[in-house]
C-alpha positions in Angstrom: 53.8 48.4 -23.0 52.0 51.3 -24.7 55.2 53.7 -25.0 56.7 53.6 -28.6 60.2 52.7 -28.2 62.7 55.2 -29.8 66.0 54.5 -31.3 67.7 55.2 -28.0 65.7 52.5 -26.1 66.5 50.3 -28.8 69.9 51.0 -28.3 70.1 50.3 -24.6 68.6 46.6 -25.1 70.8 45.9 -27.6 73.7 47.1 -25.9 72.8 45.2 -22.6 73.3 42.3 -24.8 76.8 42.5 -24.4 76.5 41.8 -21.2 74.7 38.8 -21.6 77.9 37.1 -23.3 78.6 36.5 -19.7 76.1 33.4 -20.1 78.8 32.1 -23.0 81.5 31.5 -20.3 79.8 29.4 -17.6 78.0 27.1 -20.9 81.3 26.7 -22.3 83.2 25.9 -18.6 80.4 23.0 -18.2 81.2 21.8 -22.0 84.9 21.6 -20.7 84.0 19.4 -18.1 82.4 16.7 -20.4 85.4 17.2 -22.6 87.7 13.9 -22.9 90.7 16.1 -22.6 89.5 17.3 -19.1 88.3 14.0 -17.8 91.6 12.1 -18.9 94.2 14.6 -17.7 96.1 14.8 -14.3 94.1 15.4 -11.4 91.0 15.3 -13.4 88.7 15.6 -10.3 89.8 18.6 -9.1 90.0 20.0 -12.4 86.4 18.7 -12.9 85.5 20.2 -9.3 87.3 24.0 -10.2 85.5 23.9 -13.4 82.0 23.7 -11.7 82.8 26.2 -8.9 84.0 28.7 -11.7 80.7 28.2 -13.5 78.5 28.6 -10.6 80.2 31.7 -9.6 79.9 33.1 -12.9 76.6 31.7 -14.0 74.7 33.7 -10.8 75.8 36.8 -12.1 74.9 35.9 -15.7 71.5 34.9 -14.5 71.2 38.0 -13.2 72.0 40.1 -16.2 69.9 37.8 -18.3 66.8 38.9 -15.7 67.8 42.5 -15.9 68.0 42.2 -19.8 64.5 40.8 -20.1 63.3 43.3 -17.7 65.0 46.3 -19.8 63.5 44.5 -23.2 59.9 44.7 -21.7 60.3 48.2 -20.6 59.9 47.8 -16.8 61.5 50.3 -14.2 62.7 46.8 -12.3 64.7 46.0 -15.2 66.2 49.4 -16.0 67.1 49.4 -12.0 68.7 45.9 -12.2 70.4 46.4 -15.1 71.8 49.9 -13.8 72.8 48.1 -10.5 74.3 45.2 -12.4 76.3 47.0 -14.8 77.9 49.4 -12.0 79.0 46.2 -10.3 80.6 45.2 -13.5 82.3 48.4 -13.9 83.6 47.9 -10.0 84.7 44.4 -10.4 86.7 45.3 -13.7 88.2 48.3 -12.7 89.4 46.3 -9.3 90.6 43.5 -11.8 92.5 46.1 -13.9 94.2 47.7 -10.7 94.6 44.5 -9.0 98.7 44.5 -9.6 99.0 48.3 -9.4 98.9 51.7 -11.3 102.2 50.5 -13.6 100.9 47.1 -14.4 97.4 47.6 -16.0 95.7 45.1 -18.0 94.8 46.9 -21.1 92.5 44.4 -22.1 90.3 44.8 -18.9 90.5 48.7 -19.7 88.8 48.0 -22.9 85.9 46.2 -21.3 85.7 48.7 -18.6 85.5 51.4 -20.7 82.5 49.7 -22.6 81.0 48.8 -19.2 81.2 52.3 -18.1 79.6 53.4 -21.7 76.7 50.7 -20.7 75.6 52.5 -17.6 76.1 56.6 -19.3 73.7 54.9 -22.1 71.1 53.7 -19.3 71.3 56.9 -17.7 70.7 59.3 -20.4 67.5 61.3 -20.1 65.8 59.8 -23.0 66.3 56.3 -21.9 66.1 57.2 -18.2 62.6 59.2 -18.5 61.6 56.3 -21.1 61.5 53.7 -18.1 60.6 56.2 -15.5 57.7 56.9 -17.8 57.7 60.2 -17.0 56.8 62.9 -19.5 58.6 66.0 -18.0 60.6 67.7 -20.9 64.0 68.9 -20.7 64.2 72.6 -20.4 66.6 74.3 -22.9 69.7 75.9 -21.3 68.6 79.3 -22.0 65.4 79.2 -20.0 66.8 78.8 -16.5 66.4 82.0 -14.4 65.7 85.4 -15.6 68.4 87.1 -18.5 71.2 89.1 -16.9 70.5 91.7 -19.6 67.0 92.5 -18.4 68.3 94.5 -15.5 
């Protein structure tokens, strides 16, 4: 990767670490499976099976987020695309979860997570970040240079 990273790019990579917290949840569920309280509880087999299913369901997207973060860290276009797609998917999932019980019963914790996820997507779409991953050197034109001035007529 011959292009020097700006603070914007480093910020994008660091912010995406937030999505990697998804990896902690399946690990926690796997630890719960081995806990003596889970193994000796009522209907332990069903509890263990449920924890395994939940770990597998959450683990897939978590591994996808890890792959996306690695690509982003390495400055790869596929990493940027995968990160954008996984973050948009996360936003959709969180918004659905937040609104699941209707407008008058909003889960405020999920709303905060949704806002963070939207910020992650917006950050990735900022021109400086996008151009780094797309490797385009096209400069952004100032607003006053678009078209001839109306005062000249």
